[in-house]
C-alpha positions as CSV (number, residue, x, y, z in Angstrom):
1,M,-56.3,-76.9,-26.8
2,F,-57.4,-80.3,-29.0
3,F,-58.4,-83.8,-27.6
4,V,-58.4,-87.1,-29.3
5,F,-60.3,-90.3,-27.9
6,A,-59.2,-93.0,-29.2
7,W,-59.0,-96.8,-28.3
8,V,-57.8,-100.4,-30.0
9,D,-60.7,-102.9,-30.1
10,K,-59.9,-106.4,-28.9
11,N,-60.6,-107.9,-31.6
12,Q,-58.2,-105.5,-33.9
13,D,-54.9,-106.0,-34.2
14,K,-51.8,-103.2,-33.4
15,A,-50.8,-102.9,-36.6
16,S,-53.9,-102.8,-38.3
17,F,-54.8,-99.7,-35.7
18,E,-51.4,-97.9,-36.1
19,S,-51.7,-98.1,-40.0
20,R,-55.4,-96.7,-39.7
21,I,-55.3,-94.0,-37.1
22,P,-52.9,-91.0,-38.5
23,L,-52.3,-89.7,-34.6
24,P,-48.5,-89.3,-35.5
25,Y,-48.9,-87.8,-39.1
26,L,-51.7,-85.4,-37.2
27,G,-49.1,-84.4,-34.4
28,R,-46.6,-83.4,-37.4
29,S,-49.1,-81.7,-39.2
30,M,-50.0,-79.9,-36.5
31,R,-46.5,-78.9,-36.1
32,R,-44.9,-78.5,-39.2
33,H,-48.2,-75.6,-39.3
34,G,-46.9,-73.6,-36.4
35,S,-49.8,-74.9,-34.3
36,K,-48.0,-74.7,-30.4
37,D,-51.6,-75.7,-29.3
38,A,-51.8,-79.1,-26.7
39,L,-52.9,-82.5,-28.7
40,N,-54.4,-84.4,-26.0
41,L,-54.4,-88.3,-26.5
42,F,-57.3,-90.4,-24.5
43,F,-57.3,-94.1,-25.3
44,L,-60.4,-95.3,-23.6
45,D,-59.0,-99.1,-24.1
46,G,-56.0,-100.7,-26.0
47,Y,-53.5,-98.9,-24.8
48,S,-51.6,-102.0,-23.4
49,R,-52.2,-103.3,-27.1
50,L,-49.8,-100.8,-28.7
51,S,-46.5,-101.4,-29.6
52,S,-43.5,-99.5,-27.8
53,E,-42.5,-97.7,-31.3
54,Y,-45.8,-96.6,-32.1
55,I,-45.8,-95.1,-28.4
56,A,-42.2,-93.8,-28.9
57,K,-43.2,-91.7,-32.0
58,L,-46.1,-90.2,-30.6
59,K,-43.6,-89.1,-27.0
60,S,-41.4,-87.8,-29.8
61,L,-44.1,-85.4,-31.2
62,D,-44.6,-84.4,-27.6
63,L,-48.3,-85.1,-28.3
64,M,-48.8,-87.3,-24.7
């Protein structure tokens, strides 16, 4: 089981976070290499600042 803690700084725009933090890449890589382990994402702050497309991408990878 893997845990990732993240936050979107209030001074950071969502595009910056989404382009710099490779959570979808990490999830796809884990699955591609056969991992069945859960990747638990915890947003300490700023979850509401993420785009709906980014959240949908994370959910489609079964990461949340």
